[in-house]
Each structure stands twice: as C-alpha cells, then as structure tokens.
C-alpha positions in Angstrom: 4.5 19.0 -10.5 3.8 16.1 -12.8 6.9 14.3 -11.4 5.1 13.9 -8.0 2.6 11.6 -9.8 5.3 9.5 -11.5 8.5 9.4 -9.4 7.2 7.0 -6.7 5.4 4.6 -9.1 8.5 4.4 -11.2 10.6 3.5 -8.2 8.4 0.4 -7.8 8.3 -0.4 -11.5 4.7 0.7 -12.1 3.0 3.3 -14.1 0.8 5.9 -12.4 -2.4 3.9 -13.3 -0.9 0.6 -12.2 0.2 2.1 -8.9 -3.3 3.6 -8.4 -4.9 0.2 -9.0 -2.5 -1.5 -6.6 -3.1 1.2 -3.9 -6.9 0.9 -4.4 -6.6 -2.9 -4.1 -4.6 -2.6 -0.9 -7.0 0.0 0.5 -10.0 -2.1 -0.3 -8.5 -5.1 1.4 -7.6 -3.0 4.5 -11.2 -1.7 4.7 -12.5 -5.3 4.6 -10.0 -6.3 7.3 -10.9 -3.3 9.4 -14.6 -4.1 9.1 -13.9 -7.6 10.2 -12.0 -6.3 13.3 -15.0 -4.2 14.2 -17.3 -7.1 13.8 -14.9 -9.2 16.0 -14.9 -6.5 18.6 -18.7 -6.7 18.9 -19.0 -10.5 18.4 -15.8 -12.2 19.5 -16.8 -15.5 18.0 -16.9 -14.0 14.5 -14.0 -13.1 12.2 -11.5 -14.7 14.5 -8.5 -14.4 12.2 -9.6 -12.1 9.3 -7.8 -9.0 10.6 -4.4 -10.7 11.2 -4.8 -12.8 8.0 -5.4 -9.5 6.0 -2.3 -7.9 7.5 -0.1 -11.0 6.8 -1.4 -11.2 3.2 -0.9 -7.6 2.5 2.6 -7.6 4.0 3.6 -10.6 2.0 2.2 -9.0 -1.2 3.9 -5.7 -0.6 7.3 -6.7 0.7 7.9 -10.0 -0.9 6.8 -9.3 -4.5 7.8 -5.7 -5.1 11.1 -4.8 -6.8 12.2 -1.3 -5.6 14.6 0.8 -7.6 16.7 3.2 -5.6 15.5 6.8 -5.6 17.5 9.3 -7.5 19.2 11.6 -5.0 18.7 14.8 -7.0 14.9 14.2 -7.4 14.5 13.3 -3.8 16.2 16.4 -2.7 14.2 18.6 -5.1 10.9 17.1 -4.0 11.8 17.5 -0.3 12.7 21.1 -0.8 9.4 21.9 -2.5 7.2 20.3 0.1 
C-alpha cells in the first residue's frame, strides 16, 4: 500500500512531500486560472488572457522541466492488478 504513495513521485524524481507540494502548486494555479475564466465569462473585458496564460505556463512547467524515469514493468503490473 505504501508504494502507491511513492512509486509515481519517484518516477518524476521527487519525494512524496515534494510531489504533494508540486501538485498543490499546480492545483492552486489552476484554481486561479479557472476563477479568471469565470470572471471573463461574466465581464469579457476582464482577464482577457489569464486562463490561456495559466495553461501555457503550467504546460511549460510540467512538460519542459520534468525528468521522467521509466516505470518498472513489474510494479506497474502489480499496481494495475490490485486496482
């Protein structure tokens, strides 16, 4: 059970707590971007690019700066079988 908390963070070279911090950071930025989209929906002259800027920024941060290690085939099969 403990491996469920550590396997994925290890694949992206993070500890569990580092990964939680990164996920919370992404989630917070997504919430702010979503709020800006709602504001823009009501008042089209406000928050003109905040939603798309947030998406671009998060995509760049996630895809361009993360080193992913390949998953171990045995652990991936074991986790999939237990789900």
